[in-house]
N, C-alpha and C positions, 0 to 999 in steps of 0.2 A: 849427015849428021848435023845436029845446032851447032852454032858456035854463041860463046859467052862472049863480051865485051867487059869489061869493070872498070869504072869509075870512082876513083879516092879523089874525095877535097882535100887538102893537106897544107897546115901549115910546118911542115916539117918541127914540129916541137920535141918529142923524142923519137930515137931510134925502132919505136915498135914498128912502124909504115913495113921496115926492113923487113921484118918477123912477117907483117903480113902477105907482103908479097912472094916471100920465100914455100908459105903455106901456098898459096894461089898454086906454086911452079908446082908442087908436087900432086895437086888434088884424079881425081881416075878421069876428068873431063878439064882439059887445061885450057885457061881462058883464049883465044885470038887474039885480044889484044889487053892490056892493062895501061890504063891514060891517069897517071898523076897530074892532078891541076892543083898548082901551087902561087900565088900572088909574090908576084917579080919579087918584093921585098925582102920577103922573107928567105930566098933563095942566098940570098949575101949574109943574113945573119945565122942561118944556119948549112954552112958552106960545107961541113966534111958528112953531112949525111945527104945534102946534094947530090956532091962526088958519089956519093957510092951507090947513090941510085941512079946516077947517070951511066956506071957501068952494069947496070941489070940489063942482058939484051931483052928481055921479056915484055919493057917497059918503058911506054912512050911519055916523054915528059913534059906538060904545058905550063908555058907562067902564063900570068893573066896581069894586068893593070891594075885589078879589082882584089879585094877579098869578099869574104862570105863563103859558107856553104854554100846556100842555095845557088848563089850565080854560078860558084864552080861547077857542082852539080848540073845543072844544067848547062855549061859552055861544054863538059866533057859530054853529056849525051850527045849534045850535037854531034862529036867527032867520032863518036861510036859505030863501028861498021857490025858490029856482031848481029845473031838473029835477039840475042835475050842480052839484056843489060843488069848488071848488079851493080849497085850502088855501097860501096864499103866506107866507113871510118878509118881512118891511117891510125888506129887503134886497136 
């Protein structure tokens, strides 16, 4: 069966990202991996949401030294190992 990697660029400005991930976890075909790509400086400003993300076992968090959705998506796509890659917004 084919596997899916999900790439979510984020600056974790709202807790909506947690809802997005919880919805992914209950799909018929659960993603092989969920990659959340966050610029390092935003992890500090939104530490409560960041801490909650770290507690989700299905999520791999990668921090970068750069911001910008396009660069974050490219970075996440390079890390993805699924047969298919789904790119989602964090809300």
